[in-house]
C-alpha positions as CSV (number, residue, x, y, z in Angstrom):
1,M,124.7,63.9,123.7
2,E,127.0,62.5,120.9
3,S,129.9,64.7,122.0
4,F,129.5,63.4,125.6
5,Y,129.5,59.8,124.4
6,L,132.6,60.4,122.4
7,L,134.3,62.0,125.4
8,Y,133.3,58.9,127.5
9,L,134.8,56.6,124.9
10,Y,138.0,58.6,124.9
11,F,138.4,58.3,128.6
12,E,137.6,54.6,128.5
13,F,140.2,54.1,125.8
14,K,142.8,56.1,127.7
15,Q,142.2,54.2,130.9
16,S,142.5,50.8,129.1
17,Y,145.6,52.0,127.3
18,N,147.2,53.1,130.6
19,K,146.5,49.7,132.1
20,M,148.0,47.9,129.1
21,Q,151.1,50.1,129.3
22,L,151.4,49.5,133.0
23,S,151.1,45.8,132.5
24,E,153.8,45.8,129.8
25,I,156.1,47.9,132.0
26,N,155.8,45.6,134.9
27,E,156.3,42.5,132.8
28,R,159.4,43.9,131.1
29,Y,161.1,45.9,133.9
30,G,159.4,44.8,137.2
31,I,161.5,42.8,139.7
32,E,159.4,40.6,142.0
33,G,159.3,41.9,145.5
34,V,161.8,44.7,144.7
35,L,160.5,46.9,141.9
36,T,156.8,47.4,141.1
37,F,155.1,50.0,138.8
38,Y,151.6,51.2,139.7
39,E,149.2,54.1,138.8
40,E,149.0,56.9,141.3
41,K,147.1,60.1,140.6
42,H,148.1,61.3,137.2
43,S,151.2,59.2,136.7
44,I,152.8,55.8,136.8
45,V,155.0,55.4,139.9
46,A,157.9,53.0,140.5
47,E,158.1,51.7,144.0
48,I,161.5,50.3,145.0
49,N,162.2,48.1,148.0
50,S,166.0,47.6,148.2
51,S,167.9,45.8,150.9
52,Y,168.7,49.1,152.4
53,S,165.9,51.6,151.7
54,K,162.6,52.3,150.0
55,A,161.9,54.8,147.2
56,K,159.2,56.1,145.0
57,I,159.8,57.6,141.5
58,S,157.2,59.2,139.3
59,L,157.5,58.7,135.5
60,Y,156.0,62.1,135.3
61,G,159.2,64.2,135.5
62,A,161.4,61.2,136.3
63,Q,161.0,62.6,139.8
64,V,162.1,60.9,142.9
65,L,159.3,61.5,145.5
66,S,160.5,59.5,148.4
67,F,163.7,58.0,149.8
68,I,163.5,56.2,153.2
69,P,166.5,54.3,154.5
70,I,165.4,51.4,156.7
71,G,164.5,52.5,160.2
72,Q,164.5,56.2,159.2
73,E,162.0,58.9,158.2
74,D,161.8,60.1,154.6
75,L,164.8,62.2,153.6
76,L,162.8,63.9,151.0
77,F,159.9,66.4,151.4
78,V,156.8,66.7,149.3
79,S,154.4,69.6,149.8
80,S,151.0,68.9,151.4
81,E,149.4,71.1,148.7
82,S,151.4,69.8,145.7
83,Y,149.7,69.6,142.3
84,F,149.5,66.1,140.7
85,E,148.2,67.3,137.4
86,E,149.4,67.2,133.8
87,G,151.3,70.3,132.8
88,K,152.0,71.3,136.4
89,A,155.2,70.5,138.4
90,I,155.2,68.3,141.5
91,R,156.3,70.4,144.5
92,G,158.9,68.3,146.3
93,G,161.1,65.3,146.0
94,I,163.8,65.9,143.3
95,P,162.4,67.8,140.4
96,I,164.6,67.9,137.2
97,C,165.1,71.4,136.0
98,W,166.1,71.2,132.3
99,P,167.0,72.6,129.8
100,W,166.9,75.9,131.6
101,F,167.0,76.9,135.3
102,N,164.6,79.5,136.6
103,A,162.6,81.4,134.0
104,H,163.5,81.0,130.3
105,P,166.0,83.8,129.4
106,T,164.0,85.2,126.5
107,E,160.5,83.7,126.5
108,A,158.4,84.5,129.6
109,S,155.6,82.2,128.5
110,F,157.7,79.1,128.6
111,P,157.5,76.9,131.7
112,S,159.7,77.9,134.6
113,H,162.6,75.5,135.1
114,G,162.1,73.9,131.7
115,F,159.9,71.1,130.5
116,A,161.6,67.9,131.8
117,R,159.8,68.0,135.1
118,I,156.4,68.3,133.4
119,S,157.0,65.6,130.8
120,T,156.3,61.8,131.0
121,W,159.5,59.8,130.7
122,Q,159.8,56.2,129.5
123,V,161.4,53.3,131.3
124,N,164.7,52.4,129.6
125,G,166.1,49.7,132.0
126,A,166.1,48.3,135.5
127,M,168.5,46.0,137.4
128,Q,169.6,45.0,140.9
129,N,173.1,44.4,142.1
130,N,174.2,43.6,145.7
131,G,170.9,44.9,147.1
132,E,171.1,48.2,145.1
133,I,168.4,48.9,142.6
134,T,169.0,51.0,139.4
135,L,166.2,52.4,137.4
136,E,166.9,54.3,134.1
137,L,164.3,56.6,132.5
138,V,164.6,58.5,129.2
139,L,163.1,61.5,127.6
140,K,163.8,62.1,123.9
141,S,163.2,65.2,121.7
142,N,159.8,65.2,119.9
143,E,157.4,67.6,118.1
144,E,156.3,69.1,121.4
145,T,159.8,69.7,122.8
146,F,160.9,71.3,119.5
147,K,158.4,74.1,120.2
148,L,160.4,75.0,123.3
149,F,163.9,73.7,122.6
150,P,164.7,73.4,118.9
151,Y,167.3,70.7,119.1
152,E,167.4,66.9,119.0
153,F,168.5,65.4,122.4
154,E,168.3,62.3,124.6
155,L,168.0,62.8,128.3
156,Y,168.6,60.0,130.7
157,A,167.9,59.8,134.4
158,E,169.7,57.0,136.2
159,I,168.4,56.5,139.7
160,K,170.2,54.2,142.2
161,V,168.5,53.2,145.4
162,G,170.6,51.5,148.1
163,T,172.4,52.7,151.2
164,K,172.5,56.0,149.3
165,L,170.2,57.7,146.7
166,S,171.9,58.8,143.5
167,V,170.3,60.6,140.6
168,A,172.5,61.1,137.4
169,L,171.1,63.3,134.6
170,T,172.8,62.8,131.3
171,T,172.2,65.1,128.3
172,I,173.2,63.8,124.9
173,N,173.3,66.3,121.9
174,K,171.8,64.4,119.0
175,S,171.4,67.5,116.8
176,E,173.8,69.0,114.2
177,S,174.6,72.1,116.2
178,A,175.8,72.9,119.7
179,F,173.3,74.0,122.4
180,D,173.5,75.4,125.9
181,I,171.7,74.1,128.9
182,S,171.3,75.3,132.5
183,S,169.8,72.7,134.9
184,A,169.4,71.5,138.5
185,L,168.5,68.5,140.5
186,H,166.1,70.5,142.7
187,S,166.3,68.4,145.9
188,Y,163.8,69.1,148.6
189,F,164.9,67.7,152.0
190,N,162.6,66.8,154.9
191,V,163.7,68.5,158.1
192,S,162.3,68.5,161.6
193,D,162.0,72.3,161.7
194,I,164.0,74.8,159.6
195,A,164.8,76.6,162.9
196,N,166.7,73.5,164.1
197,V,168.8,73.2,160.9
198,S,172.3,74.3,159.8
199,L,174.1,73.7,156.6
200,K,177.9,73.1,156.5
201,G,180.2,73.2,153.5
202,L,179.7,76.7,152.0
203,K,182.3,78.8,154.0
204,D,184.3,81.3,151.9
205,T,182.1,80.6,148.9
206,P,180.7,83.5,146.8
207,Y,177.0,83.5,145.9
208,M,174.4,85.3,143.9
209,D,171.6,86.3,146.3
210,D,168.4,86.0,144.3
211,V,166.4,87.7,147.0
212,L,168.5,90.8,147.4
213,K,169.7,90.7,143.7
214,K,173.4,91.1,144.6
215,E,176.6,89.2,144.9
216,A,178.0,88.3,148.3
217,R,180.3,85.8,150.1
218,Q,179.6,83.5,153.0
219,N,182.0,84.0,155.9
220,E,180.3,81.7,158.4
221,D,181.2,78.1,158.8
222,L,177.5,77.1,159.3
223,L,174.6,78.6,157.4
224,L,171.6,79.2,159.7
225,F,168.0,79.9,158.6
226,N,165.9,82.6,160.0
227,N,164.5,84.3,156.9
228,R,163.8,83.6,153.2
229,I,166.8,82.4,151.4
230,D,167.5,81.9,147.7
231,R,171.2,81.7,146.9
232,R,173.3,80.3,144.0
233,Y,176.8,79.5,145.4
234,H,179.2,79.3,142.5
235,G,182.7,77.9,141.9
236,I,181.9,75.0,144.4
237,E,182.1,71.3,143.8
238,T,182.3,70.0,147.4
239,D,179.7,68.2,149.5
240,C,177.2,70.0,151.8
241,V,176.0,68.5,155.1
242,I,172.5,69.2,156.5
243,N,172.6,69.2,160.3
244,D,169.3,68.4,161.9
245,I,168.3,67.5,165.4
246,S,168.7,63.8,165.1
247,R,170.4,63.2,161.8
248,R,172.9,64.5,159.3
249,I,172.4,64.3,155.6
250,N,175.3,64.5,153.2
251,V,174.6,66.0,149.8
252,A,177.3,65.3,147.2
253,K,177.4,66.1,143.5
254,K,179.3,65.8,140.3
255,G,179.2,67.8,137.0
256,S,178.2,71.0,138.9
257,K,179.9,74.1,140.1
258,V,176.8,75.8,141.5
259,T,174.9,74.8,144.7
260,V,171.5,76.3,145.2
261,V,170.1,76.8,148.7
262,W,166.4,77.8,149.0
263,N,163.7,78.1,151.5
264,P,160.7,80.4,150.8
265,W,159.9,81.3,154.4
266,E,156.5,82.3,155.7
267,E,155.6,85.2,153.4
268,L,156.5,83.6,150.0
269,A,155.0,80.2,151.2
270,A,151.7,81.9,151.8
271,Q,151.7,83.1,148.2
272,M,152.4,79.7,146.7
273,A,149.2,77.7,145.9
274,D,151.1,74.4,145.8
275,L,152.8,74.8,149.2
276,G,151.1,74.7,152.6
277,N,151.5,77.8,154.6
278,E,153.5,76.0,157.3
279,D,155.4,73.6,154.9
280,Y,158.4,75.9,154.7
281,R,159.2,74.8,158.3
282,N,159.9,71.2,157.2
283,M,161.8,71.7,154.0
284,L,165.2,72.8,152.7
285,C,166.4,72.7,149.1
286,V,170.1,72.0,148.5
287,E,170.6,71.6,144.8
288,A,173.3,70.5,142.4
289,A,173.0,73.0,139.5
290,N,174.5,74.2,136.2
291,S,173.8,77.9,136.2
292,L,175.4,81.3,136.1
293,E,179.0,80.8,134.7
294,D,178.4,77.1,134.9
295,T,175.9,77.0,132.0
296,I,176.9,74.0,129.9
297,T,177.6,74.0,126.1
298,I,177.3,70.6,124.5
299,V,178.6,70.1,120.9
300,P,176.9,67.5,118.6
301,G,177.5,63.9,119.7
302,N,178.8,64.9,123.1
303,S,177.1,64.7,126.5
304,H,177.1,66.1,130.0
305,C,176.2,64.4,133.3
306,L,174.9,66.2,136.4
307,E,174.7,64.0,139.5
308,T,173.6,64.3,143.1
309,T,174.1,61.6,145.8
310,I,172.2,61.8,149.1
311,S,173.1,59.8,152.2
312,L,172.9,59.7,156.0
313,I,176.2,60.1,157.9
């Protein structure tokens, strides 16, 4: 009985603490009618209403969940079965994979795609300029991160919401030795049906086929989708264009020489607990990444910025 009462007091305290934190965030960073923070499921979410578009960003993972240009449907996809729980990644939007991409190279028990996407970030700043809203979030090294990545760092996510959506991820090495990172802005795009979609911008580009486990090169001008795909195109810095039935989405990037293209297709989707069996039809991942030979070494005091910009054309 006593332990139950203590547990009850803990949850009462946590709830009141979250409300206090939420109130302080809104007072300090909220912009009336434009930027509001509220609780949703397991996280605090920033809701942005710019002159040109709407967006939602979860402080859990610094993850953009929605980007809707005025008069359009959402450009981003979130799974109908996504987890919204501490310690689990949100399936959709733009997850931040950092400081490693895919599985950890030596520790199988470490979280896939790193810990940035399952960490709670802090608000570091917010502003509006000519109808565009900028929100900056920060994650800093601490006792928990040292268990997985034994370096001091500061990680900033600058998210701009206007006619375009831009996410810039800046890593600063605050430690006394150099470290390596691989990373990705794992963008999930909302499409009408994957059978209707083609992707332009990858012709004559070599890639690592992570399904077939071999190197290849794309010869076609347009990439079509009729099966599971998981490719890391390398040595490429140019834009890609997603051609859908009624719209075209431009995906630009900076600080990246690898573009990841992924769709799990029917068989893998059925094996994923946080993805609806038919969800693969309405999603396509086109990601700015640092991976393969584009793994980044950052010396003490230096930084690296990985950026993606999404817009309708």
